[in-house]
N, C-alpha and C positions, 0 to 999 in steps of 0.2 A: 437419620431419625427424624420423624415429623414432629413439629411443635404442637402444643395443645390446640392452637388455632387451626392447624391443618388436620389434626387427628379427628376433629369433629365433622370433617367433610365426608359425605356419602361417596363410597366407591362402588362402581357398577362394572360388570363384565362387559367386554366388547360386544357380545351378542345382544345384551340388553340395550347398549347404546344404539345399535342398529334398529332395534324395535322402537326405541323412543324417537329416533330420527324419522322413521317411517310415519310416526304419529304426529310429527310436526316440531319435534325438538331441534334445537340448533346443535350440531356437532362441530366443535371448534378445536382445531389443531393449533397448539401454541408453541410448536417447535420453531427452530430458526429456519430462514429461507434455504440455507444449504442442506438442511435435513429434508425439507419438502421436496427438493429435487430428486430425492431417492424414492418418493412416492408418498401418497396421502390417502386417507379413506375417501371413497367416493362420496361426493356431495358435501364434504366438510368445508367449512369456512376456515380461513387461515390468518391468524394474527399472532405474531411472535410475542412471547411473554413480556419482553422488554417494552413492547408497544401497546400492551393491553390497556394500561391505565389511561393513556392518551386517546384511546378510541372508544371509550365507554359510551359516549353520547352519540356516536355515529353508528349507522347500520353496519353489521347486523346486531350490534349490542345495545341498541337504543331502547329495546322493550324489556324492562326489568321483570315482567311477569312470565316471560317465555322460559320453558325448561331448557337448560343448557348442559350438555355433556362435554367435558374438556379432556383433550388427549395430548400427550407428549410422547417421548420415546419409550419411557419405562414406567410412567405413572407418578414420578416425583414432582416434576415441574407443574403438572396439571393440578396437583393438590394446592400448590402455591397460587396458581391462577384461579382456582375455584374459591379459595379463601379471599383473594382480592376482590372477586366479583360479589361474593356474599357480603363483604364489608361495605361494598358500594351500593347495596340495596337489592341485589338480585336474589329472588326468593327460592328459586329451584335450580341449584347447581350441583353437579356431581363430577367426579373424576373417573376416567376410564382406567380401571386397574390393569397394570401391565403395559399400558400404552400401545404404541404402534407395533412394538415387538410382539405382543400377545395377539394383537389384531391380525397380523400376518400369519402367526402360528396357527390361528384358528381359521385361516383361509377365508376371511371375510373380505368383501369387495374393496379394492383400492386400485389406484392408477398412478402412473408416473405424472409428475407435475412440472410444468414449466413456470419458473418464477421470473422469466424474462419476457418483456412485452415483445410485440411483433417487430418493432424497430430494432431492438437489441438482438433478437434472434437472427435477423437478417444481417445486421452490422457485424456481429461476431460469429457468423456461421462457420467460418473456417477454424476458429478456436473450438467451437462446440464439437467439431468432428474429431478433435484430438483427445484420445482417452486420458492423456496427462493433464488436460485442461477441463474440457467438458463444461457442463452448466455450473457445477459446484465451483470449479476453478474460476470461471468467468465472474461468478458472484463474489469471489474473493477479490478479484481485481477491482470490481465496481465498488467494493467497500474500502479499498486501500487508499492510503494517504501518503503522498511522496513529495519531498522537497527537492527541487532541482535548482541548484545554485549556478546561475549564469544562463543567459539566453543568447549565447554567442555560438562559436563554432561547435563545441561539444554539446552545449545545452540544446541547440536546435534539433539535431536528430534524436536526442534523448527525449525531449518533450514531445516531439511529433509522434514518435513510436509509442510512447506511453499513453498519450491521448488516444491514438488510433486503437490501441489495445483495450481501452476501456478502463484505465485506472481512474477511479471515481473522483479523486481530488488531487489536483496538481498545484503546488505552491511554487511559483517561479520568481526568483530573486535576481534582479539586475539593475544597477543604478545608472547605467550608461545610456547615451543617445546613439541612434543608428548613424553610422558614417558610410559613405559610398564604398570605402575600402573593405567594409565588413561583408559586403554582398557576395564576394568571391567564395565564401564558405559558410556564412551564417544564414542558412536557408529558411529560417522562420520569417525573414524580413523581405521587403520588396523595395524597389527603387523609389516608388511613390511615397514611401514612409521615411526616407532619409531626413534626419533631424528630429524624428519622433523618439520617444523612449522605447528601449528594447522591450521592457516589460509590457507596455501597452500593445506594441506590435505583436509580441508573442501571444498575448491573450486573443487578439483578433484572429491570428492564423489558427490557433488551436480550437477556438470556438467554431470557426468555419469548418474545420476538419471533423469535430465531434461536439455538437451542441448539447449532448446529454450529460456531460461531465462538468465538474466544478473547476474553474480556473481562477486561482487566487494569485494574480500577478502583481508584484510590488516593485516599484522603482526605488529600491532601497539596497544599501550595501549590508552584507552580513558583517557584524562587528561583535566585540566582546559584550556589548550591552544587550543584544537581541538574540544571540546564537542559541542560548538554552531554550528560549521560548519557541524559536523557529523549528528546532529539532525535536522538542519535547512531545508534540502531538502528532507526529508523522510516524509511518512504519519504517521508512528508510530514507536515506539521503543520497542523492547523486551529485557528485562534485564535478561541475563543468567550469570551475573558476580558472583564472589565469594568473594567480598570485599566491605566494607562499603563506602570507598572513591568513588568508581565508582557508587554505588547506589545513593549516595547523589548528585554527579555531574549530573547524568542522570535526577534525579528528578528536580534539579534546572533548567537544560536546557529545559526539557519538559514543566515545569511550565511556563517558560519565553516565549516559542514558541507556547504554546497551543496544544502540541502534546500528544497523549495518551502514557502512559508508562505501558507496560504489565510486571508485577513483578512476580518473582518466587524465592523461596529459599528452600533449603533442609538441613536437619541435621539428620544424623543417619537413622531413620526409618520414619521421619516426613517431611512434606513439606507445603509450603504456596503459594497461587496464588491470585493475585488481579489485578485490573486495576486502575491506578491513572491518574488524569489530563485529558486533552482533552476536558474538559467542565469546564467553570468557577465556576460552582456550585459543582463540584466533589472534593473530598478530594485528596490531594497529599500524597506522601510517608511520609512526615514529619508530616502530621496530625496524622499518626499512630505512627511513630517513630521520635519524634522531634530531638533526639540525638542518636548516636550509643551506643550500650552497651559496657561494658568493655570487653577487649580482652578475659578474662577468661570465660566470660558468652556466648561467641559466637565462639567456636573453629571451625577451618576449617575442611573440609573432611579429610585432611591429618592428622589431630590431633585426630578427633573423629570417623572417619570412616563413611561410608554411604552404605546402601543396593544398589547394582548396578542398580536395576530396578527402584528405586524411582525417579531419575531424568527423567526417561522415562515417568513416570506417570505425574509428575509435568510439564515437558516440553511439553507434549502433550496437557495438559490443557492450557498452555500459547499459544500454536499454535492455539488452538480452539478459544480462546478469540481474538487473532489477526485477524483471518479470519472473525469472526463475526463483528468486528469493521470495517474491510475493506469493507465488504459487506453491512453493515448497517442493520443487521438482529439480531433477538433475544434480549436477555437481558444480558448485559455485567456484569462483576464483579465490576463495579464502585460502591463504597460505601459498598463493601462486601469483607471480607477476607475469602477465602476457605482454611481450614486446612485439611491436609491429614495425617492419621495415618495408615501406611502400615501394622503394626503388628496386629492391630485390624480390619483393612480395614474399618475404619470409616471416614466419611467426615463431618466436622462441619463447620458452617458458623458464622462469627462474623460481625456484622454491624459496619461500619466505618462512623462516621459523620465528615463533614468538620469542622475544628477548625477555628472559625472566627479570632482567634489570632495566627494562625499557624505561626511559624517562617520561613516557606518556601513559603506559598501562601497567607498569611494574609496581613493586611495593611503594606504598605512599611515601616512605622516607627517601626513595630514589627519584621521585618525580620532580622535574624541574621544567621551566619554560624554555622554549627554543632560544638559542643564543642570538642576540640581536633583535628579537621580536618580543622581549619580555613585556614591555608596556602595552603593546598592541594585542597580544594574545591572552592577556589575563582575563579569565572568565570566572574565577572562583572568588 
C-alpha cells in the first residue's frame, strides 16, 4: 500500500513514457543491477533506488527542470523514487505504472543489458557462459563479502580461487610471518618475501591476480575480542586455520550470526571438508566435534608433516563450496563430511546429523564452552 507521500505521484502508462522519452524526457530504471541483466527499456538511464539520493547532483539527474519518468519491476519502487526526487526539488516526475513487467507485456522496445564493464566481461567470460552463473551470478559474486581465516596452506588456494572468481571483497586474517618451510604448500607467497607478513604477501598476490576486487588483509589473529565483528559483516567464512581455538571461535560466531562456515583440515596425506551452519537445521562444527582432541592426537603440520599438494586439493574444495553457497547453486556439503585420502586417492563421505543437544547450537541451557578452551573461546 502506498503512503500519502507516494499516492500523490503521477502514474503514466508505459506507452506514454515512450512518448515523453521521444520528446526529451529522461526514462530512469531504478531496479537493481541483477534485474537490469534481464533487460531494460531502450534508451533508459539506470540508477538503483538505493543509489539514487547519492547521485542527484550528477548527470543525468543534475537538471531539476527536466521531465523524468521512473520505472521499476512492477511500479512500486518507482513511486518511492519519484517521491524522493520530488522532495529533492525535481518538478516533473512520474512513475511508470506496472513497471518493466507491463512494458514487456505491451511489447515496447527493450534490450538485454550488460552491467559488467569490458574488463569484467573478458575476465569472467567462462563464468558468463555457464547458465548456473551468467551475468546475474557474476554480479552476486562481485557483491559478496568473504572472510578467509589463514593465509597458509588452505587459505592460499581458497583466496586465490575466490579472488580469481571475482568475489568482490576478501578479508584475509593471518598474524604470522612467512618462513621458507611454508613455501612447499603455501602458494600465495614467494621466496623473496620470506620474513614478511603473510597478510601483506597475500594482498600482493591477490591484487596482482585481480586488481578489480577489494582485499582487506590483516596481520591479526582471530580471537574472542574481534571474532563477532569479523564475522558480522561478511556473507560466509572459510576456515583455513590450523588450531582448535580458532575453529571453535569461528563456529560459535557463525552459529550466533547464522553465517555459513566452510571447514577444511589436513593431516599428513589426508584432509576433510564440510559446511557448517548458515541454516537453523544444519549441524555446526560441534555437532561433529563437541570438544577438541588431546594435543597428542592432533599434531600440527610442523610436527607430523604434510604432503605439499594436499592443502591445494582441500582448499580448492573449500573454494568450490564457498562459490556454490554465494551463487545459491548445487548441493553443498552441509550435513556431510568429505574425507580425502591422497595416498589411495579415495574420497569418502560421512553423514553428519544435527545434534539436538549440541553444546554449540542446541538449546541454550545445554550450551557450554569446549573443555580446556573455556577462557580462550569465550565470546559472549
